[in-house]
C-alpha positions in Angstrom: -14.2 8.9 -10.7 -13.6 5.3 -9.6 -15.2 4.6 -6.2 -12.8 3.2 -3.7 -13.6 0.5 -1.2 -11.4 1.3 1.8 -11.8 2.2 5.4 -10.1 5.5 6.5 -9.9 6.7 10.0 -9.7 10.5 10.0 -9.0 12.3 13.3 -9.9 15.9 13.5 -9.2 18.3 16.4 -12.3 20.4 15.5 -15.3 18.6 16.9 -17.6 21.0 15.2 -16.5 20.0 11.7 -19.5 19.6 9.4 -20.3 16.4 7.5 -19.6 18.2 4.2 -16.1 19.1 5.4 -15.4 15.5 6.4 -16.7 14.2 3.1 -14.4 16.6 1.3 -11.4 15.6 3.4 -12.0 11.9 2.7 -12.4 12.5 -1.0 -9.1 14.5 -1.1 -7.4 11.7 0.8 -8.8 9.1 -1.6 -7.5 11.2 -4.6 -4.1 11.5 -3.0 -3.8 7.8 -2.2 -5.0 6.9 -5.7 -2.0 8.6 -7.2 0.6 7.1 -4.8 -0.7 3.6 -4.3 0.9 2.1 -7.5 2.7 -1.2 -8.0 5.8 0.7 -8.9 5.8 2.5 -5.5 4.9 -0.7 -3.7 7.9 -2.5 -5.3 10.2 0.4 -4.4 9.2 0.3 -0.8 9.4 -3.5 -0.3 11.9 -6.3 -0.6 11.6 -10.1 -0.4 13.7 -12.2 1.9 14.0 -15.6 0.2 15.6 -17.9 2.8 15.3 -20.9 0.5 18.0 -19.4 -1.7 19.6 -17.1 0.9 18.9 -14.0 -1.2 17.3 -10.6 -0.8 15.2 -9.7 -3.9 15.1 -6.0 -4.6 14.4 -5.7 -8.3 10.9 -4.5 -9.2 10.3 -7.5 -11.5 11.1 -10.1 -8.8 9.0 -8.3 -6.2 6.1 -8.0 -8.7 6.3 -11.8 -9.4 6.2 -12.6 -5.7 3.2 -10.3 -5.1 1.2 -11.8 -7.9 1.4 -15.2 -6.4 -1.7 -16.3 -4.5 0.5 -17.4 -1.6 4.1 -16.9 -0.6 6.4 -19.9 -0.8 7.6 -21.2 2.6 10.4 -19.1 4.0 9.8 -16.2 1.7 9.0 -12.9 3.5 7.8 -9.7 2.0 9.2 -6.9 4.1 8.8 -3.1 4.1 12.1 -1.2 3.9 10.9 1.3 6.5 
């Protein structure tokens, strides 16, 4: 399995949870996030406001192009639809 490099904050009500339980919970969360953190899902959940052209870009290919850039152009904003 690919090792992930992320920080997760896991809050548990049971203060007596064992280290093995916590490791298992974090591993399950990593597995879950691995399946859902894809570029397709990212593009579905975001849109780009391009104020230079007065357009809102919603197509997957346009959002993917903008995300691949090292820096956003001036007055281009990547916004979550939520």
